[in-house]
N, C-alpha and C positions, 0 to 999 in steps of 0.2 A: 183413652182420650179420644180416639177416632170415633167411637160410638157416640160420644157427646156431640161431636161435630155433625154427625149424620142426623142426630135428633134435632139439632139447631136448624139445619137446612130443611128438615121435614116440617118444623114449625113455621119457618118462613114460607115454604111452599103452601102449606095449609092456609096461612093467613092471606096470602095473595089470592088463592083460589076462593076462599070464603068471602073476601071483600070484592072480588071481581065483578059481582053483580052491581055494586055501587058505581064502579067505573064504567060499566056498560051503558049507562044512561046516555052518555055522549060517546060516540064511536072514537076509539083511540087508534093511533098508528102502531103497527108492529113491524119490526125489522128482523129479518133472518139474514145471517151473514157468516163470514169466516174470519178467524183471527189467527193467521199463520204465525207460529212462534217457535223460537229456539231458546233453550235454557242451557247455560253453562255455569255450574257452581264452582266456587274456589277450590273445593276439595276433590273435584274430578281430575283425573289424570289428563295430560296433554292430549288433545284430539278427541276427548270424550264430550258428548253433549246429549241433550234431549230434544226431540222434535215432536210437537203436538200433531198427531196424525188424525185427530178428530176435533178440530178447533171450531165447533159450532157455536154461534152467537144468537141469542134471543134477546131482543130489546123491545120493551113496551112502554109507550107513553102513559104515565100515571096521572099527571096534571099538566098544566100549561108550561111548567118549568122542570118537572121531575120525570125521569125515566127510570126503569128498572132494566138492568143488563145482566144476563147470565151467560157464562162461557164454560163449555165442557173442557176438561183436561184429560187427554189420553196420550201420554208421552211415550214415544219409542226411545229407549235408551240406547245410544250408540256407544258401545263399550269395546275395549280391546278383547275382553273375554267372550264377547258375543252380544248381539243385539237382541233386545226383548223389551216388552212393555215395562216401563219403569215407574210412572206415576199415573194414578187415577184420581180424579177430583173435580171440583167445581169452583168457579169464581163468581162472585156476585158483587155488583157495584150499583150505586144510585147516582147517575149523572144529574147534576143540578145545573141548569143552563142559566147564563147571565141574562139572556133576553127572553122575555115571555112571548110565547107564540099565541096567535089569536085563537086557535082551536086545537084540541088534542088530536084531531083527526089528521093534522098535517105532519109530514115527516119532520123530525127534529134536526136543527142545525145551529151552529154557533159555538162559542166558547162555553166550556163546562168545568166544573170541579166535582169529582166523584169520590166520595168515601167508599171503601170496599173491603172485602175480605175474601180469602181463598182457603180452601181446605183440600189437601191432597195427601195421598198415601204413596210413599216411595217404596216400592216393593223390592228394589235392588239393594238399597242401602238400609232397609228395614227401619223406616221412621215415618212419622206423620208430621205434616207441616200445617201450621195455621198462620196465615199472613193477614196483617192489617195494613192498609195503604190509603194514600190520598193521591188521586190522579187528576192533574190539570190536563185539559186537552181541547181539541177543536173537532167538531163534526161538520164536514163539508158535503153539501149536495152537489154531485157531479152530473146529475140528471134529475128528472122529475121524481124518480123513486129510487135512485141509486146514491149511496153515500160512502164516503171514506171518513174514518175517524182516526185521529192521531192523538196519542196520550203518553204521558210519562208517569210511572208509578213510583212513589217514594213511601217507604214504610219499614216495618219490622216483621220478621218471620220467626216463629217458635218451632224448633225442631224437637220432637219427642221420640227418642229412639226406643226400640223394643227392649233394650237392656236397662231401661229406666234412666238413662242419661238424657238431660234436657239442656238446651241452649237457645239463646236468642241471637239473631244476626240481622244485618241490614237487608232491606229488600229494595231492589231497583228493577224496573221493567219498562219496556217500550211497547206500546200497543198500536197496532195497525189493524183496523177492522174494515172489511169491505162488506157492504150489506145492501139488501134490497128491501124497500118498505112495501108492505102489503096492506090492503084495506085502507081505510081512511081516505083522505083527499090529497092528491099530489099538489105541490106548489107550482 
């Protein structure tokens, strides 16, 4: 199942790359940032958690209302038996802003609703995760090129274990993204 997820992400990447020349006609804003995050699953023992040690964020303006956001997931699993890399993966979301901005070259701000998906491989518990979510949030400009984004994710996660066991469970997450807009035109 994880191979199918990698193919899907590869197709998304190729589509974005292939159509990038169309979007390049008008310069668009790009944000690089960090998404510090901690995960605690119900099946973890007390005191166990995951910390994303490489929480890189790439966000690109696609239209006057739509952005594309990608977040890397490299979790360090804090476990009683010893700490090691637990999850590897990628999250993709499409923030849709309620207010249309005048040009794509300006940093994005305001309320948004973002459908998204995430694919991760949990090496410690031997399963692959596929999450579908909807994230309402707000992107705040705290300077001409600096932004903070706050969002809540609601959705479902599919767990596919190596022993062919599968299950669905609820997904809830809080997003805090700190970023710097490059290129384009600051507000």
